[in-house]
N, C-alpha and C positions, 0 to 999 in steps of 0.2 A: 549523392550524399546529402545535399541540401534538402531534398524531399524527405529523406529519413529524419533529419534533424527537425524539420517542421512538423512532421507527424508525431514524433516523440514529444516535442515541446508542447504542441497543441493538446494532445491527449493527456499529457502529464499535468499541464496547468489546469485544464478543465476537470480532470480527475481530482486534483488537489482541492479545487473549489467545492466540488460535490462531497468529497470525503470530509472536509472541515464542516460543511453544513450537516451532514449525517452525524458526525461525531458530536456536534453541538446538540442536536436533537436527542441523541442517545444519553448524553450527560444530563440534559434537562428532564428526561423522563424519570418517573419514580422508581422503576424497576432496575435491578442490576443486570446489565447486558452481558451475556455469556459470549465472549468472542473466541471461544475455542475452535469454532468451525473456520474462522478466518486464519488459523495457523497454517492453513494450506498455502497461504501466500507469503512464505518466507523467501529469502533472496534466491536460493537455488531453484525453487519452484517457479518464481517469476522469470528467472533466466531461461529455464526450460520452456515455459509458456511463451516467452518472447521469441526464442529461436523457432519454435513451431509456428508462431504467428507470422513471423517474417517468411517462413518457408511455405506455408499454405496460403497466405494472403499477401502476395507481392505488392499489390497496390489497390486503391479503391476505397469505397465507403466502408466495407466490412473490416478493412484493416484498421481504420481510425476507430470504428466502434469497438473492435476487439481490444485494442490497446487502451481505449478509454475505460472499458470495464475492468481490465487488468489493473490499470492505474487506480481506479476507485477502490477496488478491493484491497490492493496492497497498502495504499496510503491510509485507508480507513482502519485496517488492522494495526498498523504502526501507531497511528494517532490514539486510538482507543487503548491500546496497550500502554502507551506512555501516560495517558491520563489516569488509568486505573492503577498504575504503579505508584502514584502518589499515595502516601500513607492514609489509611482510613481514618485515623485519629485527626489528621489535618482536615479532612473533609468534614468531619463532625464538628471540629472547632470553627471552621468557616461558617457552617450552617447555624451553629449555636450563637454566633455573634450577630445574628439577625439578617444575614444575607440570604436571599432566596436562591432557588436553583438556577435561575437565569443568570444572576450575578456570579454564582459559583462556576457555571459553565463557561462564561466569558473569561473569568479569572484563570480557570484551569487551561483553557486554550492559549491564553497569553503566556502562561507559565511554560508551556511546551512548544512555543512558536519556533525557537531555534532548531529544535529537533524535527519539527514539521518541515522546515526549509531544508534541513539536511536529508530528510527522507525523500523529498522531491528531487534533489540532485542525485541521490543514490539511485532512484528509479531511472532518471535520465541516463546515468552511466550504465546501468544494467541493460536497458533497452538498446542503447547504441552498441554495447558490446555484443548483445544477442544478434544484432543485425550483421556485424562482421562475422560472427560464427555461422550465421545462416547462409553466408556466401561460400562456405567451404563445401567440399565434396561430400562429407559425411554429416551434414547438418541435422538430418532426422535422427541419426544415432546419438549425436551429442545432446540434442534436445531431450530425447527419451531417457538417456543416462542421467541427465541433470534432474529430470522429474523423479526418477527412482531414488537418487541420492537425497532429494528434498523430502520424499515420503519417509525414507529411513530416518532422517533427522527429526521429522515430526513424531514418528513412532517412539524414538528414543528420548524425546522431549529435550533435544539439545538446542532448540531455537528459543 
């Protein structure tokens, strides 16, 4: 269990670092980033991917790489969604006050930092829960059902 906790914590922390950097570069860029494709990484989809990851990669380098990529995509989606949920009028106001995009990106990341930390702990909880599910007899079925329910939530736009 300590190995599981270390893998989840390491991949989650490294994924958080990369996703914050990617989110910073997305906010600094001039174009509006369409994050609709990242909707694939809602909580149920991440739970399903986590169960299947623990099931197919019981240990090793590929396991860490898999959970690192899962962590990056999930946290990047959550961070960018939180940043873009800030009112557009507020963004225009900040930029009109003479702040450049670099300062706005730092300000917007500081504004959502509590939610970023909350997302990190939510990911840790989901991945640890997915490990315990993957130790059951029907782990593959539970993982696939979780993915199907996640896709239904995406199609119905309930996330």
